[in-house]
N, C-alpha and C positions, 0 to 999 in steps of 0.2 A: 792600926793593923787589923782591926776587927773585920773591916770590908774585905781585905785581902784574904783572910782566913775563910770567910763566907764564900767568896768567889772559888777558892780551891775546893772547898767542902762540897758545894752545890754543883759545880760545873765540871770539875776535872775528870772524874770517872766517867760521867755521862758523855761529856765531850770526846774523850779519848775513844770510848767504846762505840759511840754512835756516829760520830763525825770525823774521827781520825785527826782531831786537833787538840791542843792545849791552851787554855785561857789563864793567864796569871797577871798579877800586878807587879811591875818592876819599876822603882823610882817614881811612883805615883802615876805611871802610864799603864794602860791596858795593853797587854801583849798577846796576840794570837799567833801561835805557832802551828804550822801545818796547813796553812791556807792555800787557796787556789785562785786568789785575786779578789778584787772588789766588785761587787755588783751594783752598789749605789754609794754615793758619798755626798752629804750635805752637812751643815752645822748641827742639825737636829737628828740625823740618822746616818749610821754607816752600816752597810750590809756587806759582810765578808763571805765570799764563797768558800765552801769546805768540801772535803772529800765526798761527803753525803750531805747535801742540804746547805743551809746557810746559818750564819749567826747575825742577828740583828741587834745592833747596839743603839739605844735612843738616849738622848740627852741634850746638852746645850754646848755650843762653842766646840763641837767635836772636830778634830782635824787629824790627819795622818802625819805623824812626826817623821816616821821612817818606814820604809817598806823594802823588803828583800824577798827573794824567791821562797824563803822559809818563814819569815816573821813579819808582822805588821805591828807597829807601835802607834796607839791612838792616845790623844790627850783630849782634855775637855771635862765636862761634868757628865759622868755616866749615871743615868737614871734607871736603865734597865738593860738586861741582856736577855736575849730569847733565842733559844734553839728551836729548830722545827722538830715536830714528832717524826722521827724516822722509823719506818717499819723495818723490823729485823729480818 
């Protein structure tokens, strides 16, 4: 659960404030709440559109398990999460 806590600590406040989204781990899957759709999808990279900017997820064997208008569930080996620098 260390990775889950790191994701919460590093990205939660920044994501909610800058991008209007929340990134969490649930059942071993990466969950992005508050998305605006997908900009790119491949086994090595998923780009999720956010209220302001995007979230770039890189890794291996990435796939979308489930998507709704509110949440996207991703599975695979996540190597990095990157938020854009959003000007306030």
